[in-house]
C-alpha positions in Angstrom: 16.4 3.9 -46.6 13.3 5.8 -47.1 9.7 6.4 -46.3 6.8 6.0 -48.1 3.0 5.7 -47.9 3.4 2.2 -47.7 5.5 2.2 -44.3 2.0 3.5 -43.3 -0.9 0.8 -44.1 -1.6 0.5 -40.6 -1.8 4.2 -39.8 -5.1 6.2 -39.8 -5.0 10.0 -39.4 -8.3 10.2 -37.4 -7.6 7.2 -34.9 -3.4 7.9 -34.3 -3.6 11.5 -34.6 -6.2 13.3 -34.4 -6.3 17.4 -35.0 -4.0 19.1 -32.7 -5.8 19.7 -29.3 -8.0 16.9 -29.8 -8.0 13.0 -28.6 -5.4 11.3 -28.9 -3.6 14.4 -28.9 -0.6 12.8 -30.8 -0.5 16.1 -32.7 -0.6 18.4 -29.2 -2.9 19.5 -26.4 -3.3 22.6 -27.7 -5.3 23.1 -30.9 -3.0 26.4 -31.5 0.2 24.9 -29.2 2.7 27.5 -29.2 0.6 29.9 -31.4 -1.3 30.5 -28.1 1.5 30.5 -25.5 5.0 29.5 -25.4 6.3 26.9 -23.8 7.7 27.6 -20.0 11.0 28.3 -20.3 12.8 27.0 -16.9 16.7 26.5 -16.0 17.7 23.6 -13.4 19.5 25.9 -10.8 20.6 25.2 -7.1 24.0 25.5 -5.5 25.6 26.4 -2.2 23.5 28.3 0.0 19.9 29.6 -0.2 21.2 32.8 -0.3 23.5 31.7 -3.6 21.0 30.2 -5.4 18.9 33.1 -4.8 20.9 35.4 -6.7 21.0 33.3 -9.5 17.2 33.0 -9.7 17.2 36.5 -10.1 20.2 36.7 -12.6 17.8 33.9 -15.0 14.8 35.9 -14.5 16.4 39.4 -15.2 17.6 37.6 -18.2 13.8 36.7 -19.5 13.8 33.2 -17.7 9.6 32.4 -17.2 10.0 30.1 -14.7 11.9 28.7 -11.6 13.6 24.9 -11.4 15.4 24.4 -8.2 17.7 21.8 -7.6 18.6 20.6 -3.9 21.9 19.1 -2.5 22.5 15.4 -1.9 21.7 15.4 2.1 18.3 17.6 1.5 17.2 14.8 -0.9 18.0 12.2 1.2 16.5 13.8 4.8 19.4 14.7 6.4 20.4 17.9 8.3 23.7 19.8 7.5 25.3 18.8 11.0 24.9 15.2 9.9 27.9 13.0 9.4 26.4 11.9 6.6 25.9 14.8 4.7 29.9 16.0 5.0 31.4 16.7 1.6 28.1 17.1 -0.1 26.5 20.7 1.2 25.3 22.3 -1.6 27.3 20.6 -4.0 24.3 19.5 -6.8 22.0 21.8 -5.7 20.9 24.3 -3.0 21.2 23.5 0.9 18.0 23.2 2.4 17.2 22.8 6.5 14.4 24.3 7.6 12.2 27.2 6.9 15.0 29.8 7.4 16.7 28.6 4.4 13.3 28.6 2.2 12.8 32.3 3.2 16.4 33.2 1.6 16.0 31.0 -1.1 12.8 33.2 -2.6 13.9 36.4 -0.7 12.2 39.3 -3.3 11.0 36.5 -5.4 6.5 37.2 -5.0 5.7 33.5 -5.0 2.2 34.5 -6.7 3.7 35.6 -9.8 6.1 32.4 -10.8 5.9 29.4 -11.7 8.3 26.7 -9.4 9.6 23.4 -10.4 11.3 21.4 -7.3 13.6 18.2 -8.1 12.4 16.2 -5.1 11.3 13.2 -4.2 11.5 10.9 -0.6 11.4 14.5 1.1 8.8 16.0 -1.0 6.0 16.3 1.4 8.6 18.6 3.6 9.8 20.4 1.1 5.9 21.5 -0.5 5.3 22.5 2.9 7.9 24.7 3.3 7.0 26.5 0.6 3.5 26.6 1.2 4.7 27.9 4.8 6.5 30.7 3.3 3.6 31.9 1.0 1.2 31.6 4.3 4.1 34.0 5.7 3.9 36.4 2.9 0.0 36.3 2.7 -0.2 34.9 -0.6 -3.4 32.9 -1.1 -2.5 29.0 -1.8 -5.1 29.2 -4.7 -2.3 31.4 -6.5 0.2 28.9 -6.1 1.7 27.6 -9.6 4.3 24.9 -10.2 5.6 20.8 -10.0 7.1 19.1 -7.2 8.7 15.9 -9.0 7.5 13.6 -6.0 7.8 10.7 -8.3 9.0 8.2 -6.2 8.8 5.3 -8.2 11.9 6.0 -10.5 14.1 6.3 -7.6 14.2 2.6 -7.0 14.4 2.1 -10.6 17.0 4.3 -11.6 18.7 7.1 -9.5 18.7 5.7 -6.0 17.8 8.8 -3.9 15.5 7.2 -1.5 15.1 6.5 2.4 12.2 4.4 3.2 10.3 1.2 2.0 9.2 1.2 -1.4 5.1 1.1 -0.2 5.8 3.3 2.2 7.2 5.7 0.1 4.1 5.7 -2.5 1.8 5.6 0.7 3.7 9.5 0.6 3.9 10.1 -3.0 -0.3 10.0 -2.4 -0.4 12.0 1.0 1.4 14.7 -1.0 -1.1 14.5 -4.1 -4.3 14.0 -2.1 -3.4 17.6 -0.1 -2.2 19.4 -3.4 -5.4 18.3 -4.8 -7.8 19.8 -2.4 -5.9 23.0 -1.5 -3.3 23.9 -4.5 -6.1 23.5 -7.1 -2.7 25.4 -9.4 -0.4 23.1 -8.5 0.9 19.8 -10.2 1.5 17.0 -7.2 3.6 14.7 -8.9 5.9 14.9 -12.4 6.7 11.3 -13.3 10.7 11.1 -14.5 11.3 9.2 -17.2 14.6 11.9 -17.3 16.0 9.6 -15.0 15.3 6.4 -16.3 17.1 7.5 -19.5 19.9 9.1 -18.1 20.6 5.6 -16.1 21.1 4.2 -19.3 17.4 2.9 -21.0 16.8 3.6 -24.5 14.4 5.7 -25.6 11.5 3.2 -25.7 12.2 1.8 -22.5 12.0 5.8 -21.0 8.2 5.9 -22.1 7.3 2.3 -21.2 8.8 2.8 -17.7 7.4 5.8 -16.9 4.1 5.3 -18.3 4.0 1.9 -16.0 5.1 4.1 -12.6 1.6 6.6 -14.1 -0.3 4.0 -14.2 0.3 3.0 -10.6 0.1 6.4 -9.0 -3.4 6.6 -10.8 -4.2 3.4 -9.1 -3.2 4.1 -6.0 -5.0 7.7 -5.6 -8.3 5.3 -7.2 -7.2 3.1 -4.0 -7.5 6.2 -1.7 -11.0 6.7 -3.3 -9.2 10.2 -4.9 -11.7 11.6 -7.4 -9.8 11.6 -10.7 -11.6 15.0 -11.4 -9.7 16.0 -8.3 -6.1 14.6 -8.8 -5.5 13.8 -12.8 -5.2 17.6 -13.7 -2.1 17.7 -11.6 -0.5 14.6 -13.3 2.7 15.6 -15.3 5.2 13.9 -17.1 9.2 14.2 -17.4 11.2 13.7 -20.0 14.7 13.3 -21.8 15.3 14.8 -24.8 18.4 13.2 -26.7 20.5 13.2 -29.9 18.6 11.0 -32.2 16.3 14.1 -33.3 13.1 12.0 -34.8 12.9 9.1 -32.6 13.1 12.2 -29.5 10.0 13.7 -31.3 8.2 10.0 -32.2 8.4 9.4 -28.5 6.6 12.7 -27.2 4.1 12.3 -29.8 3.5 8.6 -29.1 3.7 9.2 -24.9 0.5 11.7 -25.6 -1.4 9.1 -27.9 -0.6 6.0 -25.3 -1.5 8.0 -22.0 -5.3 9.0 -23.7 -5.6 6.0 -24.7 -4.6 4.1 -21.0 -7.0 6.3 -19.4 -9.8 6.4 -21.9 -9.6 2.3 -22.3 -7.8 1.2 -19.2 -9.9 3.6 -16.6 -13.1 4.7 -18.6 -12.1 8.5 -18.2 -13.1 10.5 -21.0 -12.7 13.9 -19.7 -10.2 15.9 -22.4 -8.9 18.1 -20.1 -8.2 14.6 -17.8 -6.9 12.3 -20.2 -4.2 15.2 -21.9 -0.6 14.2 -21.0 1.6 17.3 -19.5 5.4 17.1 -19.8 8.5 18.5 -19.1 11.6 18.1 -21.4 15.4 18.9 -20.4 18.0 18.1 -22.7 19.9 15.1 -22.0 22.5 15.3 -19.7 24.7 12.2 -20.4 25.0 13.2 -24.1 26.9 16.4 -22.7 30.9 16.0 -23.1 33.5 17.0 -21.2 35.5 17.3 -24.2 35.3 20.3 -26.1 32.4 21.0 -24.2 31.3 24.0 -26.9 30.5 21.3 -29.2 27.9 20.7 -26.4 25.7 24.5 -27.4 25.3 22.3 -31.1 24.1 19.1 -29.1 22.0 21.1 -26.8 20.2 23.4 -29.8 19.1 20.1 -31.3 17.4 18.4 -28.4 15.8 21.6 -27.8 14.3 21.5 -30.9 13.3 17.8 -30.4 11.2 18.8 -27.6 9.4 21.9 -29.8 8.8 19.7 -32.7 7.5 17.3 -30.0 4.9 19.8 -28.1 6.4 20.2 -24.5 4.5 22.3 -22.1 8.3 23.7 -20.5 11.5 23.4 -21.3 15.2 22.9 -19.9 18.3 23.2 -21.8 21.5 22.3 -20.2 25.0 24.4 -20.4 27.7 23.5 -22.7 30.1 23.2 -19.6 27.8 21.2 -17.1 29.7 18.0 -17.7 32.7 19.9 -16.2 31.2 21.5 -13.0 27.7 23.3 -12.3 26.9 25.6 -15.1 28.5 29.3 -14.2 26.5 32.5 -15.5 27.6 32.6 -19.1 26.7 29.4 -19.6 23.3 28.7 -18.3 22.5 32.6 -20.4 23.4 31.1 -23.2 21.7 27.4 -22.5 18.3 30.2 -21.4 18.9 32.5 -25.5 19.3 29.0 -26.9 15.7 28.7 -26.2 14.9 32.4 -27.1 16.2 31.9 -30.5 13.9 28.7 -31.2 10.9 30.3 -29.7 11.2 34.0 -31.4 13.5 33.3 -34.9 12.9 29.9 -35.7 9.0 30.3 -36.5 8.6 27.0 -35.9 6.1 27.8 -33.5 3.6 29.3 -35.6 2.0 25.8 -36.9 0.9 23.1 -34.1 3.2 19.6 -34.5 5.2 21.1 -38.0 6.4 17.5 -38.8 2.6 15.7 -38.4 2.3 13.2 -41.7 5.7 12.6 -42.7 6.1 9.2 -43.5 9.4 8.9 -41.4 8.0 10.2 -38.2 4.7 8.8 -38.1 6.5 5.4 -39.2 8.9 6.0 -36.2 5.4 7.1 -33.9 3.8 4.0 -34.5 6.7 1.7 -33.8 7.3 3.6 -30.2 4.0 3.1 -29.8 3.8 -1.0 -30.8 6.9 -1.0 -28.5 6.0 0.5 -25.8 2.9 -1.9 -25.8 4.9 -4.6 -25.4 6.8 -3.4 -22.1 3.5 -2.6 -20.5 2.2 -6.2 -21.4 5.2 -7.0 -19.6 5.2 -5.0 -16.6 1.3 -6.0 -16.4 2.0 -9.6 -16.5 4.6 -9.5 -13.6 1.7 -8.0 -11.1 2.7 -4.1 -11.9 5.7 -1.9 -11.2 6.4 -3.1 -7.8 6.8 -6.6 -8.6 8.7 -6.0 -11.6 11.0 -4.7 -9.6 11.4 -6.9 -6.6 12.4 -9.1 -9.7 15.1 -6.6 -10.5 13.2 -6.9 -13.9 13.6 -2.7 -14.8 17.2 -2.6 -13.2 18.3 -5.8 -15.6 16.2 -3.9 -18.6 18.3 -1.0 -18.0 21.6 -2.3 -17.5 21.6 -4.0 -20.3 20.5 -0.9 -22.9 23.6 1.0 -20.6 26.1 -2.1 -21.9 24.8 -1.8 -25.4 25.2 2.0 -25.5 28.2 2.0 -24.6 29.8 -0.8 -26.2 28.7 1.3 -29.2 30.4 4.1 -28.6 33.8 2.2 -27.8 33.2 -0.1 -31.0 32.8 3.3 -33.3 28.8 2.1 -34.1 28.0 5.4 -32.8 30.1 8.7 -33.3 30.9 10.6 -30.4 32.2 13.8 -32.1 35.4 15.1 -29.6 35.3 11.6 -28.1 35.8 8.6 -30.4 36.4 10.5 -33.3 37.7 14.2 -34.3 39.3 14.4 -31.0 42.2 17.2 -30.4 44.8 16.9 -28.4 44.7 20.0 -26.3 41.6 21.0 -25.0 40.4 24.2 -23.9 39.7 25.7 -20.4 36.3 27.1 -19.6 35.4 28.5 -16.5 33.4 26.6 -14.5 31.3 27.2 -11.3 32.4 26.9 -7.6 31.5 26.3 -4.4 32.5 28.7 -1.3 35.1 26.7 0.8 33.3 27.8 4.1 29.2 27.0 3.1 30.0 24.1 5.0 30.6 25.7 8.4 28.7 28.5 7.7 25.7 26.5 6.7 26.0 24.4 10.4 26.4 27.8 12.2 23.0 29.0 10.7 21.7 25.6 11.5 22.3 26.0 14.8 20.9 29.3 15.2 18.0 28.6 14.3 17.7 25.4 16.5 18.5 27.6 19.7 16.0 30.4 18.9 12.7 28.3 18.2 11.1 26.4 20.3 12.1 23.3 20.8 9.4 22.1 22.8 6.7 22.9 20.3 9.5 20.8 18.2 9.4 18.2 20.2 5.5 18.2 20.6 5.1 18.0 16.9 7.3 15.4 15.9 5.8 13.2 18.5 2.3 13.8 16.9 3.9 12.7 13.3 5.2 9.4 15.0 2.1 8.8 16.2 -0.2 9.6 12.7 3.1 7.5 10.9 1.5 4.5 12.1 -1.7 5.1 12.0 -1.3 5.1 8.4 -2.9 9.1 8.1 -2.1 11.8 5.9 0.7 13.6 6.6 1.1 16.7 5.3 -1.1 18.8 7.6 1.4 17.8 10.3 4.2 18.1 8.1 3.2 21.7 7.5 2.5 22.1 11.4 6.4 21.3 11.6 7.8 23.6 9.5 6.2 26.4 10.8 7.8 26.4 13.8 11.3 25.3 12.5 11.5 21.9 12.4 14.4 20.3 9.9 14.1 18.1 7.2 16.8 16.0 9.6 14.3 15.7 12.4 11.4 14.9 10.2 12.9 12.3 8.4 14.4 11.2 11.7 11.0 11.1 13.1 9.7 8.9 10.0 12.6 6.7 10.0 12.1 5.2 13.6 8.3 4.4 12.3 9.1 2.8 8.9 12.5 2.1 8.6 14.6 2.3 5.8 14.5 0.7 2.0 18.4 -0.4 2.7 21.5 0.3 4.2 24.1 2.2 2.0 27.3 4.2 2.5 26.3 8.3 1.5 
């Protein structure tokens, strides 16, 4: 099969594309794109103690990384302290452990917060984590105007795909808007939400579903902010998005270009927002974790390179490249350095950054982009007809769609309709053994000792008072960010603050940890 102008009968250059930096931004949000500024090179990092993660941060920065991206362990993500029974066996395993401001002080030791952009992947306790970051900046005498970065704070996708929620969905959405409101007023260079399709895709969604469900979530956050009487000029610049970049090279590029087109048109037509600076679609991309294979892990280097190229051709504002041994364990220093070098080689040696949207105008790519736009619009229509994201979720619409897609993807692999090199074809009997990252065996006990020391040295009367205030304000539906900031400054822990909120709000559902 091949493509010709006949495949683009509905295509209008300026309606569908425009020039780079011009509505509808299909060709990129900046006129010069990477000629003016390269994407931010991030490597998602975090494991073990805050001190160990700090060491990894410094290593990455010494190798030329231009932004930090923090992974938190499961207890932190679910609002449990390290001494909680449900944290047993999970402390520091899939990210850095954070109980209190003391851990943040170690996490960023000797790293100037006014000189680095920081991305934090945290959702249910996002208010608490951002409060700790702010408290740390104030201790370093750094103006909040200088803090740059992003906090994920996308709770809706946790219900749709990932499962790391704490409170009932409508309460969680309210807390999300609390953070957006506070950051919009106090952190001018901060993105208070990163609306994530990545986790939806990793759960088994296809590229169309990833984009459609993410945009639907984005519309929901926008509507909720407007209900709070927040002005779009105040908060929309801080909206950012996060996508996977998978193996289907041209489909991924088309997805990113379609995303810009759709978001700009949704805001302009549906919300009557015309300011070009407010309707530009900013996104971070990460190469696909689910595409990494345990078998023949060196093959992952090639996969990641192709996925990273797709993100760059697609116009990402920042990029994370996975390490080749992440299907085995947390990435080793050698592997994470190679993943960073992959971005640097693309940026400085490939020369594809010398022109904006170099594949724009391709009969094939433009056809894929138009098809992506049509299919996403169809999904958005269904979600709207169901009454929006929350109603559709309660009907189990998203869960069913993702499950069916995941089943089809796996069946195609098992039936060899999709070839995965080293997995269902070109297999080898003996696999090489690679170095992998290990977590300290005594980490849990050391973290508990550290937590007990903090609790014994702080002013526990103040802790009791501020937790009581948080509960009272939660009952009155006030913005909780100022009180949470007050709490973390006196070393209240994540578990204590989330525990206070659990007393008021309850939990979404009982579940095994």
